[in-house]
ROKEKOL-431098 format. One record per residue (C-alpha): chain; residue number from 1; x, y, z. Coordinates in steps of 0.001 Angstrom, whole numbers, plus 524288, in hexadecimal, padded with zeros to 5 digits. Example, Ala and Ser with C-alpha at 12.3 -4.5 7.8 and 13.67 -1.06 7.14 Angstrom:
> c, k, xx, yy, zz
> A, 1, 8300C, 7EE6C, 81E78 .
> A, 2, 83566, 7FBDC, 81BE4 .
END
This chain:
> c, k, xx, yy, zz
> A, 1, C4973, 55C75, D1AA8 .
> A, 2, C3C0B, 5621A, D17D6 .
> A, 3, C3BF8, 57015, D12FE .
> A, 4, C31C3, 579B8, D1763 .
> A, 5, C2C12, 582A7, D0D02 .
> A, 6, C2A13, 590A5, D1108 .
> A, 7, C1CED, 595F6, D0CF9 .
> A, 8, C1D08, 5A480, D0A0B .
> A, 9, C1019, 5AB70, D08B3 .
> A, 10, C1315, 5B5AF, CFE85 .
> A, 11, C05E7, 5BC36, D0114 .
> A, 12, C09D5, 5BF81, D0F12 .
> A, 13, C15AE, 5C6DA, D0A05 .
> A, 14, C0E05, 5CF5A, D0099 .
> A, 15, C0BCD, 5DDAA, D02E6 .
> A, 16, BFFFA, 5DF06, D0B9C .
> A, 17, BF30B, 5E1CF, D04D4 .
> A, 18, BEAB9, 5ED77, D08F6 .
> A, 19, BDDB1, 5ECF6, D0FA1 .
> A, 20, BD5E5, 5F83C, D151B .
> A, 21, BCE25, 5F877, D219F .
> A, 22, BC4B3, 6010D, D28F4 .
> A, 23, BC454, 60328, D376C .
> A, 24, BB5FD, 606ED, D391D .
> A, 25, BB378, 60F42, D4521 .
> A, 26, BA87C, 616A8, D4BBE .
> A, 27, BA530, 61D00, D58A1 .
> A, 28, B9BFB, 6161A, D61F3 .
> A, 29, B9107, 61CE9, D698E .
> A, 30, B9AE5, 62203, D7366 .
> A, 31, BA444, 62770, D6943 .
> A, 32, BAE36, 61C6F, D6A80 .
> A, 33, BB4C9, 61722, D5E66 .
> A, 34, BB175, 6095E, D59B0 .
> A, 35, BB77D, 601DB, D4E6A .
> A, 36, BB16B, 5F718, D4657 .
> A, 37, BB733, 5E987, D4584 .
> A, 38, BB25A, 5DE65, D3D13 .
> A, 39, BB551, 5D004, D3C3C .
> A, 40, BBD0C, 5CAAD, D30E8 .
> A, 41, BB571, 5C173, D2885 .
> A, 42, BBE15, 5B56D, D29B9 .
> A, 43, BC506, 5B5E8, D36EA .
> A, 44, BBAD7, 5BE20, D3E29 .
> A, 45, BC590, 5C69C, D43F9 .
> A, 46, BC291, 5D4E0, D476A .
> A, 47, BC792, 5DDD0, D3C80 .
> A, 48, BC45C, 5EAC0, D3612 .
> A, 49, BBE2E, 5EBA3, D28B2 .
> A, 50, BC8BF, 5EA71, D1E20 .
> A, 51, BCAED, 5E517, D10B6 .
> A, 52, BD15F, 5E59B, D0383 .
> A, 53, BCFDC, 5F233, CFBAA .
> A, 54, BC8C2, 5F253, CEED1 .
> A, 55, BCF9B, 5F758, CE2AB .
> A, 56, BD137, 60626, CE2C3 .
> A, 57, BCAAB, 60749, CF023 .
> A, 58, BD0A7, 61111, CF992 .
> A, 59, BD569, 60B18, D0652 .
> A, 60, BCBBF, 61275, D0F16 .
> A, 61, BC0B3, 60F12, D05E1 .
> A, 62, BC46C, 600E5, D06CE .
> A, 63, BC437, 601DA, D15AC .
> A, 64, BB6DE, 60851, D152E .
> A, 65, BB15E, 5FDCB, D0C18 .
> A, 66, BB6B7, 5F2C4, D1478 .
> A, 67, BB090, 5F8E2, D2093 .
> A, 68, BA316, 5F8F5, D1A3A .
> A, 69, BA41C, 5EB73, D145A .
> A, 70, BA8C8, 5E511, D20EA .
> A, 71, BA19C, 5ECFF, D2B4E .
> A, 72, B96C1, 5F504, D252F .
> A, 73, B9CF3, 60191, D2A17 .
> A, 74, B9DEE, 60DB8, D21C9 .
> A, 75, BA4DE, 61A2C, D258F .
> A, 76, BAFC7, 623BA, D23D6 .
> A, 77, BBD35, 61E5C, D210A .
> A, 78, BC925, 625B7, D25BA .
> A, 79, BD1F0, 62BAC, D1B33 .
> A, 80, BDE48, 625CE, D2106 .
> A, 81, BE065, 617F8, D2617 .
> A, 82, BE201, 614ED, D347D .
> A, 83, BED30, 60BF3, D30F6 .
> A, 84, BEF41, 5FE19, D2C2B .
> A, 85, BF1B9, 5F055, D30D0 .
> A, 86, BF65D, 5E3C0, D2AC3 .
> A, 87, BF170, 5D5ED, D2B2D .
> A, 88, BF2E5, 5C926, D23EB .
> A, 89, BE6AD, 5C51E, D1C9D .
> A, 90, BE4AD, 5B6CD, D1977 .
> A, 91, BDF8E, 5B638, D0B91 .
> A, 92, BD5FD, 5ABFF, D0658 .
> A, 93, BE100, 5A5B4, CFE91 .
> A, 94, BE88D, 5A31D, D0B3D .
> A, 95, BF2D3, 5AD8D, D0957 .
> A, 96, BF55C, 5B83A, D1327 .
> A, 97, BF4AA, 5C63A, D0E2F .
> A, 98, BFAF1, 5D125, D162F .
> A, 99, BF183, 5DCAC, D16D3 .
> A, 100, BF300, 5EAC3, D1B2E .
> A, 101, BE616, 5F0BA, D1F6F .
> A, 102, BE481, 5FF85, D1F7A .
> A, 103, BDA2D, 603BE, D2956 .
> A, 104, BD12C, 60F79, D27FF .
> A, 105, BC84E, 6148D, D32C0 .
> A, 106, BBA1A, 614E4, D2EA8 .
> A, 107, BB073, 61CD7, D36AE .
> A, 108, BA3D6, 61510, D360F .
> A, 109, B9815, 61D80, D3281 .
> A, 110, B8EE2, 61297, D2E54 .
> A, 111, B8D95, 6045A, D31A7 .
> A, 112, B8501, 5FC5B, D288B .
> A, 113, B7CAC, 5F109, D2D6F .
> A, 114, B8075, 5E914, D2186 .
> A, 115, B8D6F, 5E858, D1A3A .
> A, 116, B9462, 5DEEE, D1103 .
> A, 117, B9BC2, 5D69B, D1B13 .
> A, 118, B91E8, 5D741, D264E .
> A, 119, B8FD7, 5C86E, D2688 .
> A, 120, B9E8C, 5C5AE, D267F .
> A, 121, BA35F, 5CDF2, D31EC .
> A, 122, BA0A4, 5D28D, D3FAA .
> A, 123, BA34D, 5E08D, D43A8 .
> A, 124, BA569, 5E786, D5073 .
> A, 125, BA748, 5F592, D54A0 .
> A, 126, BB10F, 5F6BF, D5FAD .
> A, 127, BBA6A, 6006F, D660C .
> A, 128, BC77C, 60150, D5F02 .
> A, 129, BCECA, 5FB95, D6A7B .
> A, 130, BC5C0, 5EFA8, D6A46 .
> A, 131, BC6F9, 5EE57, D5B6D .
> A, 132, BD5B7, 5EECB, D5C33 .
> A, 133, BD56F, 5E324, D6557 .
> A, 134, BCCC5, 5DB3A, D5C29 .
> A, 135, BD462, 5DC27, D4F73 .
> A, 136, BE031, 5D35B, D4D41 .
> A, 137, BE9AB, 5DBCF, D4582 .
> A, 138, BF2CF, 5E3A3, D4E60 .
> A, 139, BF3F2, 5EF10, D4530 .
> A, 140, BE521, 5EFD7, D43D2 .
> A, 141, BE3DB, 5EEEF, D52A8 .
> A, 142, BECB4, 5FADF, D53DE .
> A, 143, BE532, 60292, D496E .
> A, 144, BD83F, 6001B, D500C .
> A, 145, BDD52, 602B7, D5DD0 .
> A, 146, BE2F6, 60FB6, D597C .
> A, 147, BD6D4, 613CD, D51D9 .
> A, 148, BD167, 62116, D557B .
> A, 149, BC864, 627AA, D4BB0 .
END
């Protein structure tokens, strides 16, 4: 009888790593709230700007930096997070890393015409209810749908 080996991915069982994200928002000409979505670099899914923190960087500062690098938006970051969501990130080495993303609202006050990742992403300002329907992660959908500045 042939035995079947069980493959256990120890990386998937690790404690989730932390990432920080911004939910950039603004008011349109009629005073309605819009949020900013961007495409991910590899899968081209709609997401919010997020990433790994730098050493000794405060979480909200990390969210603010990611927003600028990925969207060209600068603004005022909320003191407290909106909440968090989890996802499984496929790493370059083929392992899956569980990630917990803490999300901070960022009121956009400036939008640059040029920014570090401009050539790598698309971006789109939309109503929160539209944005919630475009992102894949259920917990992120709920955060965006419930967003009210």
